[in-house]
N, C-alpha and C positions, 0 to 999 in steps of 0.2 A: 524662438529662442534657441541658440546653439546648445548642444548637449553639455558642453563644458561649463556653461553658466546657469544651467538649471539648477535649482535648489535640490539637494540630494539628501537621502536618509542619513548617510554618514556612519552608519552602524559598522563596527569592526567585525569582520568575518574571520574567525580564527583559522578555519581550514584553507580558505582562499588567501589568507595573508594580505588582505586588502580591505578597503572600505566599500561599503555598498554604493553603487552608482545610480540606483534608481531614485525617482522623485520622492519627496517627503511623504506624498500621500499613497503610496504603493501598499498593497495588502500586507498585513503583518505576516512575517515568516517567508516573504518571497524576496529577501535581499539577494542581489547578484552584483558581482564585480563588474566594473566597466570592461575588462578583458573578456569576461564570460558573455557579456551582452553583445560585444563586438563579434565574438566568435559565432554567436547564434545568428547574428545578422549575415555574416559572411556564408554560413551554411544555407539560409534561406534565399540568399542571392543565387546560389548554385541551383536551386530548385526552379524549374521553368514552369510549373504549374501551380495553380492556386491551392490553398489549404482546403482539404476535403475532410470534414469532420467525420463522415461515414467511413471513409478509408482509415482514418486514424483510429476509430473505434474498432474496426476489424483487425488492424495491426495490433493494437493493445490486446485485444482478446485472445489472438493467436499467440502473441509472445508470452502472455501470462500462462497459457496452457503448456506451451513447450518449456518454459522456464521450470516448470514443476514436473518435467519428465513424462508428460502426457501427449499423446497425439489428439488431434480433434475427435477421432473415433473413439478413443478411450475416455476422453472427457465426456462425450455424449453417453457412453455406456455408464459412467458413474452417475450422471444426471438421471438417467433411466433407472439405475438401481436404487437411487434415493427418491424415486417417484417425483423428480423435478422439484425437490423441496430442500430446504436447508437441513442438514443432518443433525442439528442441534435443537432448533426451535420448531422444526417440521412445517414452517410456513412456506408455501410454494414460491418459487422464484418468479419474479415478474419479468416481462419481456426484455427490458434494457437494464436490468438490475446487475450490478457488479457481483460476481461469484468469486469467492476466496477459496483457494485450495489450502486446506489446513494441513499442517505437518508438525511432527513432534521435534521441536528444537533441541530437546535434552539429548537426543540420540547422537548428536554431533556428526552426522553424516556430511554436512556441507557447512563447515564452520566459516562464519563471516559472509556467507552467501545467501541470497534469497532464491534457494532451489529446494527441490524435494525429489525423492526416488520412491520406489515401491516399499522400501523399508520403513521410512519415515512419514509418508503420506497417509492421512487418516480419512478425509472426506472433504466435501464441499459444504461451505457455510456462507450465510449472508454476512454482509460487513459488520452488522451489529453483534452477531454472534461470535465471529472472528476476533473482533476487538475485545468483547467481554471475556472470551476464553483466554486471551493474552493476559488480561488483568488477573483473572482467577488463577491462572498457572503460577503468575509471578508472586501472588500474596496468599496462596491457598493455606500454607501452614500457619501464617500469621492469623488468618481469619478463623481457622479451627481452634487455635489456642485461645483467642479472644472469645469466641462463642462458648467453648467449654468453661472459661473463667467466669463468664457473666451469664451462665445459664439461669434462668428464673426458677425458683423453687416453688412449685405449685403444691399447696397443702390440700 
């Protein structure tokens, strides 16, 4: 079936100022405009080698490290200093586990950017702790107020 006659999701994407061009059964949250899909296809046509998941994993690991102002050596030193474990829950990192570089957003070093420097970088966390910490930071004062208000009186 030609792409133009396939049933599409049809969701309006505000940032793209376009409707989703993917099929009705695509995963939720994965909407893409027809223009974005064609641009990706064009980029893929320029690549003359097959997709290599191992190369993609290595690229992602290196780009995540450099994005946060670390070299592979300084990242390895941080891992060593933390005994190869999450700085928050202290669970050892597994072989292929994603490691998050935690940084303090409130310092405002890199507004609107996913970057960090020596000033705002705090440590290496597992995905669960990094996500939890983000929720805790956003709602800390509300949680403290709630717990103080509803503290049980023990007689």
